[in-house]
TORROFI-813765 format. One record per residue (C-alpha): residue number from 1; y negated, x negated, z negated; residue in three letters. Coordinates in nm, 3 decimals, padded with zeros to 5 digits. Layout:
% residues N
<NUM,<Y,X,Z>,'ALA'>
...
END
This chain:
% residues 409
<1,<01.213,00.157,-03.075>,'ALA'>
<2,<01.435,00.232,-03.424>,'GLN'>
<3,<01.614,00.527,-03.457>,'GLY'>
<4,<01.790,00.676,-03.712>,'ASP'>
<5,<01.916,00.438,-04.002>,'THR'>
<6,<02.250,00.493,-04.183>,'GLY'>
<7,<02.579,00.390,-04.323>,'PHE'>
<8,<02.621,00.045,-04.267>,'ARG'>
<9,<02.369,00.010,-03.905>,'ARG'>
<10,<02.075,00.100,-03.762>,'THR'>
<11,<02.000,00.276,-03.421>,'ARG'>
<12,<01.768,00.119,-03.162>,'TYR'>
<13,<01.644,00.173,-02.803>,'GLU'>
<14,<01.517,-00.064,-02.556>,'ALA'>
<15,<01.381,00.002,-02.237>,'ILE'>
<16,<01.380,-00.355,-01.999>,'VAL'>
<17,<01.120,-00.345,-01.716>,'GLN'>
<18,<01.036,-00.632,-01.453>,'PRO'>
<19,<00.800,-00.842,-01.410>,'ALA'>
<20,<00.636,-00.661,-01.142>,'LEU'>
<21,<00.627,-00.372,-01.408>,'TRP'>
<22,<00.339,-00.568,-01.586>,'ARG'>
<23,<00.103,-00.558,-01.244>,'THR'>
<24,<00.069,-00.145,-01.376>,'GLY'>
<25,<-00.128,-00.205,-01.686>,'LEU'>
<26,<-00.389,-00.394,-01.472>,'ARG'>
<27,<-00.687,-00.199,-01.281>,'THR'>
<28,<-00.920,-00.358,-01.063>,'ASN'>
<29,<-01.183,-00.251,-00.823>,'CYS'>
<30,<-01.199,-00.617,-00.582>,'ARG'>
<31,<-01.218,-00.710,-00.147>,'ILE'>
<32,<-01.023,-00.895,-00.002>,'PHE'>
<33,<-01.149,-01.042,00.359>,'GLN'>
<34,<-00.983,-01.188,00.655>,'VAL'>
<35,<-00.639,-01.209,00.440>,'LYS'>
<36,<-00.301,-01.128,00.563>,'LYS'>
<37,<-00.137,-00.879,00.351>,'PRO'>
<38,<00.153,-01.098,00.238>,'GLN'>
<39,<-00.140,-01.324,00.110>,'ASP'>
<40,<-00.302,-01.074,-00.075>,'ILE'>
<41,<00.018,-00.941,-00.257>,'ILE'>
<42,<00.103,-01.321,-00.372>,'GLY'>
<43,<-00.268,-01.326,-00.515>,'GLU'>
<44,<-00.205,-01.039,-00.691>,'LEU'>
<45,<00.142,-01.146,-00.842>,'LEU'>
<46,<00.002,-01.528,-00.911>,'GLU'>
<47,<-00.288,-01.319,-01.101>,'GLU'>
<48,<-00.038,-01.177,-01.309>,'ALA'>
<49,<00.182,-01.490,-01.367>,'GLY'>
<50,<00.482,-01.414,-01.141>,'ILE'>
<51,<00.532,-01.737,-00.982>,'LEU'>
<52,<00.916,-01.638,-00.845>,'ASP'>
<53,<00.870,-01.434,-00.526>,'TYR'>
<54,<00.962,-01.453,-00.157>,'THR'>
<55,<00.908,-01.295,00.144>,'PHE'>
<56,<01.125,-01.251,00.425>,'SER'>
<57,<00.943,-01.129,00.748>,'LEU'>
<58,<00.996,-01.091,01.115>,'ARG'>
<59,<00.677,-00.927,01.203>,'GLN'>
<60,<00.371,-01.028,01.273>,'ASP'>
<61,<00.153,-00.921,00.997>,'HIS'>
<62,<-00.235,-00.901,01.110>,'ALA'>
<63,<-00.482,-01.016,00.875>,'ALA'>
<64,<-00.688,-00.749,00.725>,'ARG'>
<65,<-01.024,-00.778,00.763>,'GLU'>
<66,<-01.147,-00.613,00.527>,'TYR'>
<67,<-00.916,-00.466,00.260>,'CYS'>
<68,<-01.053,-00.300,-00.083>,'VAL'>
<69,<-00.839,-00.234,-00.369>,'GLN'>
<70,<-01.070,00.043,-00.538>,'TYR'>
<71,<-01.017,00.184,-00.894>,'ARG'>
<72,<-00.628,00.159,-00.862>,'GLU'>
<73,<-00.307,-00.028,-01.054>,'SER'>
<74,<-00.252,-00.384,-00.914>,'ASP'>
<75,<00.083,-00.194,-00.876>,'LEU'>
<76,<00.008,00.086,-00.699>,'ASP'>
<77,<-00.209,-00.145,-00.447>,'PHE'>
<78,<00.107,-00.358,-00.415>,'ILE'>
<79,<00.300,-00.070,-00.337>,'THR'>
<80,<00.058,00.133,-00.065>,'ARG'>
<81,<-00.006,-00.236,00.114>,'LEU'>
<82,<00.335,-00.321,00.113>,'ALA'>
<83,<00.401,00.085,00.252>,'ALA'>
<84,<00.104,00.083,00.512>,'GLU'>
<85,<00.262,-00.278,00.614>,'GLU'>
<86,<00.639,-00.172,00.660>,'GLY'>
<87,<00.726,-00.387,00.391>,'MET'>
<88,<01.004,-00.290,00.115>,'PHE'>
<89,<01.092,-00.490,-00.218>,'PHE'>
<90,<01.366,-00.530,-00.434>,'TRP'>
<91,<01.416,-00.771,-00.727>,'HIS'>
<92,<01.719,-01.037,-00.741>,'GLU'>
<93,<01.848,-01.137,-01.107>,'PHE'>
<94,<01.998,-01.463,-01.205>,'GLU'>
<95,<02.048,-01.631,-01.549>,'ALA'>
<96,<01.682,-01.629,-01.747>,'GLY'>
<97,<01.461,-01.541,-01.447>,'LYS'>
<98,<01.488,-01.267,-01.163>,'HIS'>
<99,<01.284,-01.261,-00.878>,'ARG'>
<100,<01.131,-01.024,-00.632>,'VAL'>
<101,<01.162,-01.010,-00.239>,'VAL'>
<102,<00.947,-00.816,-00.003>,'PHE'>
<103,<01.102,-00.819,00.343>,'ALA'>
<104,<00.993,-00.587,00.648>,'ASP'>
<105,<01.370,-00.601,00.836>,'HIS'>
<106,<01.720,-00.536,00.701>,'THR'>
<107,<01.857,-00.852,00.810>,'GLY'>
<108,<01.709,-00.950,00.456>,'ALA'>
<109,<01.967,-00.812,00.227>,'LEU'>
<110,<02.223,-00.901,00.067>,'GLU'>
<111,<02.591,-00.858,00.179>,'LYS'>
<112,<02.867,-00.796,-00.031>,'LYS'>
<113,<03.108,-01.056,00.081>,'ASP'>
<114,<03.445,-00.835,-00.012>,'THR'>
<115,<03.456,-00.422,00.081>,'PRO'>
<116,<03.443,-00.166,-00.186>,'VAL'>
<117,<03.767,00.041,-00.148>,'PHE'>
<118,<03.766,00.424,-00.210>,'PHE'>
<119,<04.006,00.569,-00.489>,'ASN'>
<120,<04.038,00.941,-00.604>,'LEU'>
<121,<04.233,00.815,-00.862>,'ALA'>
<122,<04.061,00.793,-01.204>,'ASN'>
<123,<04.156,00.447,-01.271>,'GLN'>
<124,<04.070,00.136,-01.497>,'GLY'>
<125,<03.882,-00.113,-01.472>,'LEU'>
<126,<04.168,-00.375,-01.479>,'GLU'>
<127,<04.204,-00.209,-01.099>,'GLN'>
<128,<03.939,-00.382,-00.969>,'GLY'>
<129,<03.583,-00.230,-00.814>,'ALA'>
<130,<03.640,00.088,-00.651>,'TYR'>
<131,<03.463,00.407,-00.506>,'ILE'>
<132,<03.539,00.733,-00.697>,'ARG'>
<133,<03.345,01.023,-00.518>,'GLN'>
<134,<03.153,00.937,-00.220>,'PHE'>
<135,<02.955,01.274,-00.064>,'ARG'>
<136,<02.816,01.266,00.293>,'TYR'>
<137,<02.473,01.402,00.373>,'ALA'>
<138,<02.243,01.462,00.695>,'GLU'>
<139,<01.896,01.635,00.702>,'ALA'>
<140,<01.652,01.776,00.950>,'VAL'>
<141,<01.370,01.517,00.987>,'ARG'>
<142,<01.041,01.413,01.206>,'THR'>
<143,<01.187,01.277,01.518>,'THR'>
<144,<00.817,01.175,01.659>,'VAL'>
<145,<00.505,01.013,01.514>,'VAL'>
<146,<00.185,00.964,01.677>,'GLU'>
<147,<-00.073,00.837,01.513>,'LEU'>
<148,<-00.456,00.771,01.623>,'ARG'>
<149,<-00.754,00.591,01.534>,'ASP'>
<150,<-01.108,00.481,01.656>,'TYR'>
<151,<-01.274,00.161,01.684>,'SER'>
<152,<-01.668,00.166,01.742>,'PHE'>
<153,<-01.594,-00.146,01.971>,'LYS'>
<154,<-01.377,00.038,02.241>,'ASN'>
<155,<-01.484,00.377,02.186>,'PRO'>
<156,<-01.357,00.503,02.516>,'ALA'>
<157,<-01.004,00.387,02.421>,'TYR'>
<158,<-00.823,00.646,02.201>,'ASN'>
<159,<-00.632,00.423,02.006>,'GLN'>
<160,<-00.322,00.645,02.044>,'SER'>
<161,<00.034,00.512,01.961>,'ASN'>
<162,<00.339,00.746,01.944>,'LYS'>
<163,<00.690,00.638,01.845>,'LYS'>
<164,<01.010,00.837,01.889>,'ILE'>
<165,<01.368,00.870,01.737>,'SER'>
<166,<01.671,00.814,01.990>,'HIS'>
<167,<01.907,00.942,01.667>,'GLU'>
<168,<01.861,01.254,01.599>,'LEU'>
<169,<02.190,01.266,01.383>,'ASP'>
<170,<02.321,01.592,01.510>,'HIS'>
<171,<01.952,01.818,01.482>,'GLN'>
<172,<01.869,02.013,01.815>,'ARG'>
<173,<01.500,01.999,01.785>,'GLU'>
<174,<01.220,01.737,01.841>,'PRO'>
<175,<00.938,01.762,01.511>,'TYR'>
<176,<00.598,01.556,01.569>,'GLU'>
<177,<00.395,01.387,01.263>,'TYR'>
<178,<00.035,01.332,01.417>,'TYR'>
<179,<-00.268,01.226,01.148>,'ASP'>
<180,<-00.553,01.033,01.244>,'TYR'>
<181,<-00.681,00.799,01.123>,'PRO'>
<182,<-00.396,00.556,01.177>,'GLY'>
<183,<-00.562,00.303,00.928>,'ARG'>
<184,<-00.550,00.070,01.246>,'TYR'>
<185,<-00.810,-00.130,01.509>,'LYS'>
<186,<-00.548,-00.293,01.731>,'GLN'>
<187,<-00.316,-00.179,01.959>,'ALA'>
<188,<-00.025,-00.396,01.817>,'GLU'>
<189,<-00.121,-00.288,01.447>,'SER'>
<190,<-00.107,00.092,01.613>,'GLY'>
<191,<00.233,00.023,01.714>,'LYS'>
<192,<00.411,-00.148,01.462>,'ALA'>
<193,<00.252,00.120,01.203>,'PHE'>
<194,<00.359,00.447,01.412>,'SER'>
<195,<00.715,00.301,01.367>,'ALA'>
<196,<00.696,00.207,01.045>,'TYR'>
<197,<00.618,00.576,00.943>,'ARG'>
<198,<00.870,00.708,01.128>,'LEU'>
<199,<01.136,00.501,00.962>,'ASP'>
<200,<01.004,00.620,00.644>,'ALA'>
<201,<01.008,01.018,00.742>,'LEU'>
<202,<01.333,00.930,00.819>,'ARG'>
<203,<01.481,00.713,00.546>,'ALA'>
<204,<01.688,01.022,00.432>,'ASP'>
<205,<01.795,01.139,00.759>,'ALA'>
<206,<02.150,01.015,00.657>,'VAL'>
<207,<02.223,00.983,00.317>,'THR'>
<208,<02.520,00.934,00.092>,'GLY'>
<209,<02.582,00.888,-00.291>,'ASN'>
<210,<02.882,00.858,-00.525>,'GLY'>
<211,<03.050,00.735,-00.850>,'LEU'>
<212,<03.204,00.398,-00.897>,'SER'>
<213,<03.288,00.098,-01.118>,'ASN'>
<214,<03.145,-00.153,-00.899>,'CYS'>
<215,<02.873,-00.345,-01.149>,'ALA'>
<216,<02.786,-00.565,-00.831>,'GLU'>
<217,<02.594,-00.223,-00.683>,'LEU'>
<218,<02.194,-00.284,-00.672>,'ARG'>
<219,<01.924,-00.172,-00.461>,'PRO'>
<220,<01.879,-00.454,-00.173>,'GLY'>
<221,<02.268,-00.513,-00.112>,'LEU'>
<222,<02.463,-00.356,00.175>,'ARG'>
<223,<02.869,-00.295,00.171>,'PHE'>
<224,<03.132,-00.244,00.335>,'MET'>
<225,<03.333,00.102,00.231>,'LEU'>
<226,<03.689,00.118,00.289>,'GLU'>
<227,<03.997,00.297,00.297>,'GLU'>
<228,<03.816,00.698,00.273>,'HIS'>
<229,<04.032,00.929,00.458>,'GLN'>
<230,<03.732,01.012,00.688>,'ASN'>
<231,<03.697,00.697,00.945>,'GLU'>
<232,<03.313,00.775,00.989>,'ALA'>
<233,<03.274,00.694,00.608>,'PHE'>
<234,<03.433,00.342,00.635>,'ASN'>
<235,<03.150,00.161,00.793>,'THR'>
<236,<02.817,-00.052,00.612>,'GLN'>
<237,<02.620,00.110,00.358>,'TRP'>
<238,<02.274,00.026,00.193>,'GLN'>
<239,<02.195,00.055,-00.210>,'VAL'>
<240,<01.878,00.246,-00.215>,'VAL'>
<241,<01.895,00.325,-00.643>,'SER'>
<242,<02.181,00.340,-00.870>,'VAL'>
<243,<02.240,00.383,-01.231>,'LYS'>
<244,<02.511,00.227,-01.425>,'HIS'>
<245,<02.635,00.338,-01.763>,'GLU'>
<246,<02.850,00.142,-01.964>,'GLY'>
<247,<03.035,00.244,-02.330>,'LYS'>
<248,<03.159,00.007,-02.593>,'GLN'>
<249,<03.294,00.256,-02.882>,'PRO'>
<250,<03.465,-00.044,-03.034>,'GLN'>
<251,<03.101,-00.117,-03.140>,'ALA'>
<252,<03.129,00.163,-03.372>,'LEU'>
<253,<03.388,00.041,-03.576>,'GLU'>
<254,<03.556,00.318,-03.759>,'GLU'>
<255,<03.332,00.590,-03.624>,'GLU'>
<256,<03.450,00.485,-03.251>,'GLY'>
<257,<03.794,00.666,-03.226>,'GLY'>
<258,<04.055,00.484,-03.010>,'ASP'>
<259,<03.845,00.594,-02.701>,'LYS'>
<260,<03.823,00.251,-02.412>,'PRO'>
<261,<03.529,00.066,-02.303>,'THR'>
<262,<03.450,00.251,-01.969>,'THR'>
<263,<03.175,00.202,-01.722>,'PHE'>
<264,<03.058,00.380,-01.405>,'THR'>
<265,<02.787,00.420,-01.210>,'ASN'>
<266,<02.609,00.671,-00.963>,'THR'>
<267,<02.479,00.509,-00.653>,'PHE'>
<268,<02.239,00.663,-00.322>,'ASP'>
<269,<02.281,00.488,-00.023>,'VAL'>
<270,<02.164,00.522,00.366>,'ILE'>
<271,<02.324,00.383,00.658>,'LYS'>
<272,<02.292,-00.007,00.659>,'GLY'>
<273,<02.141,-00.079,00.975>,'GLY'>
<274,<01.884,00.174,00.872>,'ALA'>
<275,<01.558,00.031,00.785>,'ALA'>
<276,<01.469,00.194,00.477>,'TRP'>
<277,<01.118,00.219,00.453>,'ARG'>
<278,<00.874,00.355,00.178>,'MET'>
<279,<00.667,00.691,00.211>,'GLN'>
<280,<00.284,00.631,00.226>,'MET'>
<281,<00.153,00.661,-00.107>,'PRO'>
<282,<-00.194,00.842,-00.121>,'ALA'>
<283,<-00.447,00.580,-00.110>,'ARG'>
<284,<-00.758,00.595,-00.334>,'PRO'>
<285,<-01.072,00.811,-00.227>,'MET'>
<286,<-01.421,00.718,-00.263>,'VAL'>
<287,<-01.573,01.068,-00.413>,'ASP'>
<288,<-01.912,00.993,-00.253>,'GLY'>
<289,<-02.167,00.801,-00.120>,'PRO'>
<290,<-02.273,00.450,-00.329>,'GLN'>
<291,<-02.542,00.220,-00.364>,'ILE'>
<292,<-02.508,-00.163,-00.213>,'ALA'>
<293,<-02.768,-00.376,-00.188>,'ILE'>
<294,<-02.773,-00.595,00.141>,'VAL'>
<295,<-02.689,-00.955,00.118>,'THR'>
<296,<-02.692,-01.268,00.356>,'GLY'>
<297,<-02.726,-01.665,00.318>,'PRO'>
<298,<-03.032,-01.769,00.120>,'ALA'>
<299,<-03.236,-01.881,00.383>,'THR'>
<300,<-03.206,-01.588,00.603>,'GLU'>
<301,<-03.469,-01.302,00.540>,'GLU'>
<302,<-03.281,-01.064,00.821>,'ILE'>
<303,<-02.913,-01.119,00.852>,'TYR'>
<304,<-02.681,-00.888,01.104>,'CYS'>
<305,<-02.469,-00.925,01.376>,'ASP'>
<306,<-02.462,-00.828,01.783>,'GLU'>
<307,<-02.392,-00.465,01.636>,'HIS'>
<308,<-02.702,-00.477,01.402>,'GLY'>
<309,<-02.476,-00.466,01.132>,'ARG'>
<310,<-02.515,-00.605,00.805>,'VAL'>
<311,<-02.353,-00.756,00.455>,'LYS'>
<312,<-02.372,-00.560,00.118>,'VAL'>
<313,<-02.280,-00.590,-00.236>,'LYS'>
<314,<-02.143,-00.271,-00.414>,'PHE'>
<315,<-02.227,-00.281,-00.792>,'PRO'>
<316,<-01.870,-00.233,-00.888>,'TRP'>
<317,<-01.759,-00.564,-00.706>,'ASP'>
<318,<-01.722,-00.829,-01.012>,'ARG'>
<319,<-01.570,-01.136,-00.756>,'TYR'>
<320,<-01.831,-01.138,-00.419>,'GLY'>
<321,<-02.174,-01.317,-00.436>,'ASN'>
<322,<-02.496,-01.166,-00.296>,'SER'>
<323,<-02.433,-01.393,00.019>,'ASP'>
<324,<-02.295,-01.362,00.343>,'ASP'>
<325,<-01.979,-01.364,00.231>,'LEU'>
<326,<-01.983,-01.055,00.007>,'SER'>
<327,<-01.848,-00.796,00.231>,'SER'>
<328,<-01.742,-00.686,00.559>,'CYS'>
<329,<-02.031,-00.607,00.841>,'TRP'>
<330,<-02.102,-00.280,00.776>,'VAL'>
<331,<-02.292,-00.012,01.055>,'ARG'>
<332,<-02.577,00.080,00.953>,'VAL'>
<333,<-02.652,00.454,01.079>,'SER'>
<334,<-03.009,00.465,01.291>,'GLN'>
<335,<-03.251,00.775,01.358>,'GLY'>
<336,<-03.165,00.782,01.716>,'TRP'>
<337,<-02.905,00.593,01.905>,'ALA'>
<338,<-02.859,00.588,02.315>,'GLY'>
<339,<-02.744,00.365,02.569>,'GLY'>
<340,<-03.031,00.065,02.529>,'ARG'>
<341,<-03.318,00.365,02.382>,'TYR'>
<342,<-03.317,00.471,02.064>,'GLY'>
<343,<-03.449,00.328,01.741>,'MET'>
<344,<-03.319,00.006,01.529>,'VAL'>
<345,<-03.452,-00.058,01.184>,'ALA'>
<346,<-03.229,-00.270,01.029>,'LEU'>
<347,<-03.208,-00.334,00.629>,'PRO'>
<348,<-03.309,-00.653,00.506>,'ARG'>
<349,<-03.172,-00.894,00.246>,'VAL'>
<350,<-03.236,-00.733,-00.065>,'GLY'>
<351,<-03.269,-00.370,00.029>,'HIS'>
<352,<-03.120,-00.103,-00.157>,'GLU'>
<353,<-02.899,00.098,00.079>,'VAL'>
<354,<-02.688,00.414,00.042>,'VAL'>
<355,<-02.335,00.364,00.171>,'VAL'>
<356,<-02.077,00.659,00.288>,'SER'>
<357,<-01.724,00.629,00.365>,'PHE'>
<358,<-01.546,00.752,00.675>,'LEU'>
<359,<-01.279,01.005,00.531>,'GLU'>
<360,<-01.353,00.871,00.195>,'GLY'>
<361,<-01.136,00.481,00.267>,'ASP'>
<362,<-01.288,00.232,00.050>,'PRO'>
<363,<-01.182,-00.001,00.399>,'ASP'>
<364,<-01.402,00.192,00.617>,'GLN'>
<365,<-01.814,00.181,00.471>,'PRO'>
<366,<-02.129,00.283,00.652>,'ILE'>
<367,<-02.484,00.290,00.564>,'ILE'>
<368,<-02.636,00.628,00.637>,'THR'>
<369,<-02.945,00.593,00.420>,'GLY'>
<370,<-03.230,00.324,00.237>,'ARG'>
<371,<-03.413,00.385,-00.106>,'THR'>
<372,<-03.649,00.209,-00.330>,'TYR'>
<373,<-03.580,00.137,-00.669>,'HIS'>
<374,<-03.838,-00.022,-00.946>,'ALA'>
<375,<-03.893,-00.394,-00.806>,'THR'>
<376,<-03.895,-00.235,-00.399>,'ASN'>
<377,<-04.154,00.045,-00.408>,'LEU'>
<378,<-04.274,00.255,-00.173>,'ALA'>
<379,<-04.621,00.122,00.047>,'PRO'>
<380,<-04.831,00.319,-00.131>,'TYR'>
<381,<-04.836,00.452,-00.527>,'VAL'>
<382,<-04.685,00.771,-00.549>,'LEU'>
<383,<-04.754,01.048,-00.655>,'PRO'>
<384,<-05.107,00.936,-00.577>,'HIS'>
<385,<-05.047,00.909,-00.180>,'ASN'>
<386,<-04.798,01.169,-00.181>,'LYS'>
<387,<-04.970,01.322,00.147>,'THR'>
<388,<-04.930,01.024,00.309>,'ARG'>
<389,<-04.651,00.961,00.589>,'THR'>
<390,<-04.624,00.571,00.661>,'VAL'>
<391,<-04.407,00.314,00.847>,'ILE'>
<392,<-04.496,-00.015,00.718>,'ARG'>
<393,<-04.338,-00.315,00.916>,'THR'>
<394,<-04.329,-00.674,00.716>,'ASP'>
<395,<-04.373,-01.011,00.865>,'THR'>
<396,<-04.048,-01.183,00.939>,'HIS'>
<397,<-04.115,-01.465,00.717>,'GLN'>
<398,<-04.471,-01.400,00.671>,'GLY'>
<399,<-04.721,-01.241,00.426>,'THR'>
<400,<-04.866,-00.980,00.725>,'GLY'>
<401,<-04.753,-00.641,00.850>,'PHE'>
<402,<-04.811,-00.384,01.084>,'ASN'>
<403,<-04.847,-00.014,01.037>,'GLU'>
<404,<-04.849,00.352,01.125>,'LEU'>
<405,<-05.006,00.607,00.886>,'SER'>
<406,<-05.064,00.994,00.888>,'PHE'>
<407,<-05.272,01.113,00.610>,'GLU'>
<408,<-05.241,01.447,00.557>,'ASP'>
<409,<-05.466,01.556,00.273>,'ALA'>
END
């Protein structure tokens, strides 16, 4: 932006963002099926023209059977997915290019080759890089996380996973964080998710901040602090944020006076070995039920699995085809459901259904109703036959039907 214009000069202001910022300008609704989270993130980055990215992962991140980006920006979706999977990211800058790095362990962080010294004196750049101020803080934080979820494939198992921190950092009492649903369906994922959540909640349990003239400091860098009078601080720290400020008054010529060139920064750090995780961002919520059309292979009229689940296509889905790959298998609410007894009436390919979402979660659809529309009409003309209650079937791949009707006229 152009600012004030005066004698011999005009002032400008520029904001420089990393390439990842551009993904915040793209908002979408789409479905990913049977893909690992890193593959989903990579696909979104490449669509935005970001090809210089890498993953450093130690955990086995399970493929997501059904993962929905619903009315959220690509950046918000990437951030949420990374947070759920215990990933964090930072940027590496080189001449003419930069790379975004996703990792799930501290071993991926770069280490500074030389230590940074603590020096109380307010010296100039010629004395080398040093930290002028360093403050240490501890905070009382959650020490236990328990997550629980439910899977209809194993209804007797409560899917409970607990993670306890063994580093209380001088706090006396344990504090538990309990949440449902934990957004997992497998025990291994539940164990990992509870550990990630605990790391995120305790990310600022032990922190430091300070002032320095070390231009190398950047998020994702680990460094060794030395020569602090408190020996406990002379250890490895991990930078999580930094703000640099440089001044060169000489560029203003006569207006600059005789002030020297200066550089300083403020920074925030956590323990060098601590696993920094992002706080869990709010996930998108589906405000209410939605309409969808039952889908299946072109040769099938009735398409379901062993649990009576069907596939559907939502009106907002621009990418899926109206076939057997259009969605995950979606459970169907029946009028009565017991152990080998009850009612079964499966929605057929082309039928319009009403889809609700457990906890408002777009990743957990369930069919709770069926509706007629302009091309799928009721068995009898309405309102002329409004007194008739009807159950009419349709012969599979035929022209006949069975019917049970009650006339209350």
